[in-house]
C-alpha positions in Angstrom: -0.1 -0.1 0.1 1.2 3.8 -1.1 0.3 7.0 0.7 -1.8 8.5 -1.8 -0.1 11.7 -1.0 3.2 13.1 -2.6 5.5 15.4 -0.3 5.4 19.4 -2.4 6.5 21.3 0.2 7.5 24.4 -1.4 6.5 26.4 -4.8 8.7 25.2 -7.8 11.7 27.4 -8.7 13.0 28.1 -4.9 15.0 26.7 -2.8 14.3 23.8 -0.8 11.1 23.5 -2.7 9.4 20.2 -5.2 8.5 20.0 -8.6 6.4 17.2 -9.6 5.6 16.4 -13.1 3.8 13.5 -14.5 4.5 9.7 -16.0 3.8 8.6 -19.4 0.0 7.1 -19.1 -1.4 7.3 -15.7 1.6 6.3 -13.3 2.5 8.2 -10.0 3.5 12.1 -10.1 7.2 11.7 -9.8 9.0 14.3 -7.1 11.8 16.3 -8.2 14.4 16.4 -4.8 14.9 20.2 -3.8 17.6 21.8 -5.7 19.5 22.3 -2.6 19.9 18.3 -1.6 23.2 17.0 -1.6 24.1 15.4 -4.7 24.6 11.0 -3.6 24.9 8.3 -5.4 23.7 4.8 -3.8 24.9 2.0 -4.4 22.8 -1.6 -4.5 23.3 -5.3 -5.8 23.6 -9.1 -3.7 26.8 -8.8 -2.8 28.3 -6.2 -0.2 31.9 -7.5 -0.8 31.0 -6.6 -4.4 29.6 -3.3 -3.8 32.4 -2.2 -1.4 35.3 -3.6 -3.2 33.5 -0.9 -6.2 33.2 1.7 -4.1 37.0 0.9 -2.5 38.0 1.0 -6.4 36.7 4.8 -6.6 38.3 5.8 -3.8 41.4 4.5 -4.0 44.1 4.2 -1.7 42.4 6.9 0.8 39.6 4.3 1.1 39.4 2.6 5.0 38.1 -0.9 5.6 34.2 -0.2 4.1 32.4 -2.2 6.6 29.2 -1.7 8.4 26.7 -4.0 10.1 24.4 -5.7 8.3 21.5 -4.1 7.3 22.9 -0.5 7.3 23.5 1.9 5.6 26.8 3.5 4.9 27.2 7.1 3.7 30.6 8.0 2.4 31.8 11.9 2.5 34.4 14.1 1.9 36.6 15.8 5.1 40.3 16.1 5.5 40.8 13.2 7.5 39.5 9.6 8.0 36.6 9.7 10.8 33.5 7.5 11.5 30.2 7.9 13.4 27.7 5.7 14.0 23.4 6.6 14.4 21.1 4.9 15.9 17.8 5.5 16.9 17.1 6.0 20.7 20.3 8.1 21.2 20.7 11.6 20.6 23.9 12.0 19.3 25.8 10.3 17.6 28.6 7.4 18.3 32.2 6.9 17.5 32.6 4.0 14.8 35.7 2.6 13.5 35.5 0.0 10.5 38.5 -2.0 11.8 37.8 -4.3 13.5 33.7 -4.0 13.2 32.4 -1.7 15.1 35.6 -0.9 17.4 34.3 1.6 19.7 31.3 2.4 22.2 29.0 -1.2 22.5 25.8 -0.3 21.0 23.2 -2.1 21.9 21.4 -2.3 18.3 22.4 -1.7 14.8 22.4 1.8 13.6 20.4 2.9 11.0 23.6 4.6 9.5 27.0 4.8 9.4 28.8 7.9 8.0 32.2 7.8 7.6 34.6 10.7 6.5 37.0 10.1 3.5 39.8 12.4 2.2 38.7 11.6 -1.1 38.8 13.6 -3.9 35.6 12.3 -5.7 33.9 13.0 -2.7 33.8 16.9 -3.4 31.2 15.7 -6.3 29.0 13.4 -4.8 28.5 10.9 -1.6 28.7 7.6 -1.9 25.7 5.9 -0.1 25.7 1.6 0.3 22.8 0.5 0.8 21.6 -3.4 2.3 22.0 -6.4 0.1 18.9 -6.3 -1.8 18.0 -9.8 -0.8 17.4 -8.4 3.3 15.8 -5.0 1.9 12.0 -6.3 1.5 9.1 -4.5 0.3 9.4 -1.6 3.2 13.8 -1.7 2.4 12.5 -0.9 -1.4 11.0 2.2 0.1 13.6 3.7 1.9 16.4 2.8 -0.9 14.1 4.2 -3.8 14.1 7.4 -1.5 17.5 7.8 -1.1 18.0 7.3 -4.6 15.3 10.1 -5.2 16.7 12.5 -3.3 20.5 11.8 -4.1 19.9 11.5 -7.9 21.6 8.0 -9.3 21.4 4.6 -8.5 25.0 2.4 -9.1 24.0 -1.2 -9.6 26.6 -4.0 -8.8 26.1 -7.2 -10.3 28.5 -10.1 -10.3 28.2 -12.5 -13.0 27.5 -15.3 -11.6 24.4 -14.0 -9.8 20.5 -13.9 -10.1 18.6 -10.7 -10.6 16.7 -11.1 -7.7 12.5 -9.8 -7.7 13.8 -6.5 -5.9 16.3 -5.2 -7.7 14.0 -5.6 -11.0 10.8 -3.5 -8.8 13.8 -1.0 -7.3 15.2 -0.8 -11.0 11.4 0.0 -12.7 11.0 2.5 -10.1 13.6 4.8 -10.0 15.1 4.4 -14.0 12.9 7.5 -15.5 13.9 9.9 -12.6 17.2 9.2 -11.7 20.7 8.2 -13.2 21.0 4.4 -13.3 24.8 3.5 -13.7 24.9 -1.0 -14.6 28.3 -2.2 -13.1 29.0 -6.3 -14.1 31.7 -8.7 -11.8 32.6 -11.4 -12.2 31.8 -13.9 -10.1 33.4 -16.6 -8.4 32.5 -19.3 -11.1 32.9 -18.8 -14.7 29.3 -19.6 -16.1 25.0 -19.6 -15.0 24.3 -20.8 -11.1 24.0 -24.5 -11.6 19.9 -24.5 -11.9 18.9 -20.7 -12.1 15.5 -22.1 -12.5 14.9 -22.4 -8.7 16.4 -19.5 -7.5 13.5 -16.7 -6.1 13.7 -13.7 -8.9 15.4 -15.3 -11.3 14.2 -16.1 -15.2 12.4 -18.7 -15.0 11.8 -19.0 -11.6 8.9 -18.6 -8.7 8.3 -14.6 -9.5 9.4 -14.6 -13.4 9.1 -10.9 -14.8 8.1 -10.0 -17.8 10.5 -10.6 -20.5 11.8 -13.5 -19.2 12.1 -16.6 -20.1 13.2 -19.8 -18.8 16.5 -21.7 -19.8 16.7 -24.4 -21.8 19.0 -27.3 -23.1 20.5 -24.9 -25.5 21.4 -22.2 -23.6 19.1 -19.3 -22.5 15.8 -18.2 -23.9 15.8 -14.5 -24.0 12.9 -11.2 -25.3 13.0 -12.0 -28.6 13.4 -15.7 -28.6 10.3 -17.9 -28.7 12.2 -21.1 -28.4 12.4 -21.7 -32.3 14.9 -19.9 -33.3 18.4 -19.7 -32.5 18.8 -19.0 -29.0 22.0 -17.5 -27.3 24.6 -20.2 -27.0 25.5 -22.0 -23.6 28.9 -20.1 -23.5 29.5 -17.4 -20.3 29.4 -14.5 -22.8 26.4 -15.6 -24.7 24.3 -16.3 -21.4 25.5 -12.9 -19.7 24.5 -11.4 -23.0 21.4 -13.0 -22.5 20.9 -11.9 -18.9 21.3 -8.5 -19.4 19.5 -8.7 -22.3 16.5 -9.9 -20.3 17.5 -7.5 -17.8 16.4 -4.5 -20.5 13.1 -6.0 -21.4 11.8 -6.3 -17.8 12.8 -2.9 -17.4 12.9 -1.0 -20.9 14.0 2.5 -19.0 17.3 1.1 -18.8 17.8 0.4 -22.9 20.2 3.0 -23.3 22.1 2.5 -19.8 25.8 0.3 -20.9 27.4 -1.5 -18.5 30.7 -1.0 -17.4 32.6 -4.2 -16.5 35.0 -3.6 -14.2 37.3 -6.0 -12.0 38.1 -3.1 -8.7 41.3 -5.6 -8.4 43.1 -4.9 -11.4 42.0 -0.8 -11.0 40.2 -0.7 -13.7 37.6 2.0 -12.1 38.4 4.8 -14.1 36.0 4.7 -16.6 33.1 4.3 -14.2 34.9 7.2 -12.6 35.1 9.5 -15.3 31.0 8.6 -16.0 30.1 9.0 -12.0 31.7 12.6 -12.2 30.1 14.0 -15.6 26.7 13.0 -14.0 27.4 15.3 -11.2 28.9 18.1 -13.1 25.2 18.0 -15.2 23.1 17.0 -12.6 24.9 20.0 -10.2 23.8 22.4 -13.1 20.6 21.7 -13.5 19.3 21.2 -9.8 20.9 24.7 -9.8 19.4 26.2 -12.5 15.5 25.0 -10.2 17.0 28.1 -8.2 15.5 31.4 -9.7 17.9 34.3 -8.1 14.2 36.3 -6.9 10.9 33.8 -7.2 8.0 35.8 -9.1 5.7 37.5 -6.6 8.9 37.4 -4.2 8.4 41.3 -3.3 5.4 42.5 -4.7 2.4 43.8 -2.9 -0.6 41.4 -2.5 -3.9 42.8 -1.6 -7.0 40.7 -0.4 -10.0 39.5 -2.0 -12.7 42.0 -1.4 -14.6 39.1 -0.9 -12.1 37.7 1.8 -13.6 38.9 4.9 -17.7 36.7 4.0 -15.8 33.9 2.2 -15.5 31.9 5.5 -11.7 31.1 4.7 -11.5 30.2 8.5 -13.5 27.5 8.7 -12.9 26.5 5.5 -9.4 26.2 6.8 -10.4 23.9 9.6 -12.3 21.6 7.7 -9.9 21.0 5.7 -7.0 20.4 8.8 -9.4 18.3 9.7 -10.3 16.1 6.7 -6.4 15.9 5.5 -5.3 14.6 9.4 -8.7 12.4 9.0 -7.6 10.9 5.4 -3.6 10.4 7.1 -5.2 8.7 9.9 -7.2 5.7 7.7 -4.0 5.8 5.1 -2.3 4.7 8.4 -4.0 2.6 9.7 -4.4 0.4 6.5 -0.3 0.2 6.4 -0.2 -0.9 10.4 -2.1 -3.9 8.6 0.2 -4.8 5.9 3.0 -4.2 8.0 1.2 -6.7 10.7 0.7 -9.2 7.9 4.6 -8.9 6.4 6.1 -9.4 9.9 3.8 -12.3 10.5 5.1 -14.3 7.6 8.4 -13.4 8.3 8.6 -14.3 11.9 7.0 -18.0 10.6 9.1 -17.7 7.7 12.8 -17.4 7.0 13.9 -13.9 9.3 12.3 -16.8 12.6 11.8 -14.7 15.9 15.6 -13.5 16.3 15.0 -11.3 12.9 11.5 -9.7 14.0 13.3 -6.6 15.3 15.3 -6.1 12.5 12.0 -6.4 10.1 10.1 -4.0 12.1 12.7 -1.7 12.4 12.9 -1.3 8.5 9.0 -1.5 7.7 8.9 1.8 10.6 11.6 3.4 9.0 9.3 3.0 5.5 6.4 4.0 7.2 8.3 7.4 8.7 9.2 8.6 5.5 5.7 8.0 4.1 4.0 9.7 6.8 6.5 12.6 6.5 6.1 12.9 2.8 1.8 12.9 3.4 2.0 15.5 6.1 4.1 18.0 3.8 1.7 17.5 1.2 -1.3 18.2 3.2 0.4 21.1 4.4 1.2 22.3 0.7 -2.5 22.0 0.1 -3.7 23.7 2.7 -1.7 26.3 2.4 -2.1 26.7 -1.1 -5.9 26.6 -1.2 -6.4 28.9 1.4 -4.0 31.6 0.2 -6.1 31.1 -3.3 -9.4 31.6 -1.1 -8.0 35.0 0.3 -6.3 36.8 -2.2 -8.7 35.7 -4.7 -5.7 34.3 -6.8 -4.0 30.5 -7.0 -0.5 32.4 -4.9 2.5 32.3 -7.1 5.9 30.6 -6.4 7.0 34.3 -4.0 3.5 34.7 -2.5 3.7 31.2 -1.3 7.0 31.0 0.0 6.5 34.5 1.9 3.3 32.6 3.6 4.9 29.1 4.1 8.4 31.4 5.8 5.3 32.9 8.0 3.8 29.7 9.3 7.5 28.4 10.1 7.7 31.7 11.9 4.7 30.8 14.2 4.6 27.7 14.5 8.8 27.9 16.0 7.7 30.8 18.1 5.5 28.0 20.1 7.1 25.3 19.4 8.6 25.3 23.5 5.2 24.2 23.9 4.5 22.1 21.0 7.8 20.2 20.7 7.9 18.9 17.7 11.4 17.8 17.7 10.5 14.3 18.6 10.9 10.2 17.8 8.6 7.1 18.4 10.7 5.2 20.1 9.2 0.9 20.4 10.6 -0.9 24.3 11.1 -4.2 24.6 7.3 -4.2 26.9 5.6 -2.7 23.2 5.3 0.5 24.7 6.5 3.5 22.7 8.3 5.8 24.4 8.5 9.6 22.8 12.4 10.7 23.0 12.9 14.8 22.5 15.3 16.5 20.1 16.8 17.0 16.8 19.5 14.6 17.2 17.3 12.1 17.9 15.0 12.9 15.0 18.5 12.9 13.1 19.7 9.2 14.1 16.3 8.0 12.4 17.6 8.7 9.0 18.9 5.4 7.2 20.0 8.3 4.4 20.4 12.1 5.8 18.9 14.2 3.9 17.5 18.3 4.9 13.6 19.1 5.0 13.4 20.2 1.9 11.5 23.7 2.9 9.2 22.2 4.8 7.5 23.6 7.0 7.3 20.9 9.9 10.2 19.3 11.1 10.6 15.5 10.5 8.8 13.1 12.7 9.8 8.9 12.6 9.6 5.4 14.7 12.4 3.3 15.5 13.3 -0.1 17.5 15.0 0.5 20.7 17.9 -1.3 21.8 16.0 -3.9 24.3 13.9 -4.8 21.2 17.0 -6.6 19.6 18.6 -8.3 22.9 14.9 -9.4 24.0 14.1 -10.9 21.2 17.8 -12.6 20.6 17.1 -14.4 23.3 17.2 -18.0 22.9 14.6 -18.6 26.0 11.9 -16.5 23.9 12.2 -17.6 20.5 8.8 -18.5 20.7 6.7 -17.4 17.8 3.3 -17.1 19.3 4.6 -14.8 21.6 6.5 -12.7 19.0 3.0 -12.6 17.0 1.4 -11.2 20.2 4.1 -8.7 21.0 4.0 -8.1 17.6 0.1 -6.7 17.3 0.0 -5.1 20.6 3.3 -2.6 19.9 1.9 -2.0 16.0 -1.5 -1.0 18.2 0.3 1.3 20.5 2.3 2.6 17.6 -0.9 3.5 15.2 -2.6 5.3 18.0 0.5 7.8 19.1 1.6 8.1 15.0 -1.9 9.3 14.3 -2.1 11.4 17.8 1.3 13.5 16.3 -0.4 13.4 13.0 -3.3 15.2 14.5 -1.7 17.1 16.5 0.6 18.8 13.8 -2.4 19.4 11.4 -3.9 21.4 14.1 -0.7 23.3 15.0 -0.3 24.1 11.3 -3.9 25.4 10.7 -3.6 27.9 14.1 -0.5 29.5 12.7 -1.6 29.9 9.2 -4.9 31.2 10.6 -2.7 33.7 12.4 -1.3 34.5 9.4 -4.6 35.1 7.3 -6.2 37.1 10.2 -3.5 39.5 9.7 -3.2 39.8 6.0 -7.1 40.4 6.0 -7.2 43.1 9.3 -4.3 44.8 7.3 -5.9 44.1 3.1 -2.8 42.7 2.1 0.0 39.6 2.9 2.3 41.3 5.6 5.2 38.3 5.2 
C-alpha cells in the first residue's frame, strides 16, 4: 500500500522546493528532489563484498575498510581526515565508529540505521557515496527506503556479479527509479565462470518463481531471453552468451534501461577510471540542472499582495479548519491500512526465514519506511492547505514568491510556539511493547538511513524506531516462541498506530492555527504582511 499523498513542500523554483512531473500514461506523479539536496550515488546489489570493492576502487588509496553491521546504510562523504560515526535510534547524538575491526568503539545495543565515514578522497567533493544493505534483505519496506534515497541523491549504481541472479526486489527498484534518476550498471566477475547450476530454482531468477515479464526459462541450448520464442536460435551456452542474454532480459523487464551501457570492471585490477569519469560527468550536469531550478528572485517575492474584496465574508477560517481535519482524518486512515500491511508482512517473516530473532530488524525497516511516507504525506497536506487558503483569501492561485512568503510566516509562527508543542520528537518502541517519546533534533537525525534536509518543509521530520532493548529481548533463545512474538507484534503496532495518529493530528492542528493567524493578520491589514 502506498500513501496517496506526494510531498510538495514548497513552490517550484525556490530554495528547498520540490516540483512534480507526470509519468507517461496513468502512473503516479514523480517528485523532483529539492534543488539544494546534496548529490549522492546510492549503490545496490546482492553482494556487500562486491559493492564495497567497487566503492573502494573509486576512492583509491584513501579508503579505509568499508565495513558496517548488516542492515545498516553506509554513507561516505568528504572530510580532510578519516572518521566515523554511528547513528542509532533512541540516542540523541552519534557514537564513534571505527571500521577496523567492525564496529570498534562504544558497544551498541542494536545495529545503527546508518554509519557515516569521512574520507579525504577528491571524488567525494562531487557527491557522496551510499552503500545500501544487500538487496536480498531489503523486502518491501527496504525498497521504499532505498527508492527515497535514490530520488534525493539522484543516481543509482547497480553492482551485479556475473554469477548472481537478478532478484525480484532489484527489478522492482530499477523499474521505479529508472525514469527519475541516473542509473549506472556495473558487471563484475563472479566466483564462477558461468550461470548458476540451477538458475530456474532461484527466487527472482528468470524461469523461477515470480518470473518478471520479458524473461523466459533456460533451455538445453542456452538461455531463451526476450525476442526468442524458442523456435529461432537462442544464445549459445557459453558464459559470454549467457551473460548477454541475462542482460538483455533485464532490459526487457525494465525498458527504461535500454540506453544504459553496462560497465564491466574488476576493482582488483584498478580499472575504475571509466566509471569514475562517468559519475563525475553526471554530477557536473546534475548539479547545474538542480541549480538552474532556483530562481534568484521568485515571482511575487517582493510585490504587494492585496486581499480579495470578498475575503472577509468567504468563510476562509471555517474552510481551513475543515480542510485540516479532513486531511488529518485521511492520513490516519492511510496509517491504519499501512500498519495492517506491516503486521501481515512481519508475521510472515516470523514464521518464515527471518524467525523470531529477525523480528526487530524486520519491524525496524518497516517503521522506517512508514516514517518516510507519513512525513511526505504531512508535507503534501500542509502544502494543499496553504495553497487553497491563500487562493481563497487573495482571490487567485498564489505564485511562487507569495507561497514562499506565506510558508515562511507559518514556519515562524510554529517556531515561536515550538517550546510548547515540541515537534522534534521520535517515537521509540520498547521491548515491553510501549511507545516512548524521545525529544531533540539529535534523536530525529539519528533515524534516517540516508541523511537529508527537510526540503523546505514547514514541519520537522517525524520518525519511529526500535530501541536496543527490543533486539536484545528477541535475540534471547529462551524467547524464540512465534506465538509470543506475534502477540507482542500486534500489541506494539496498535500502540504505534495510536501514537502516530495522535502526532499527525497535533501537527495538522498546529499548522492550521499558525496559518489562520497569518491570514487573519492579512485580512485585518488588507494585504499580505509576510
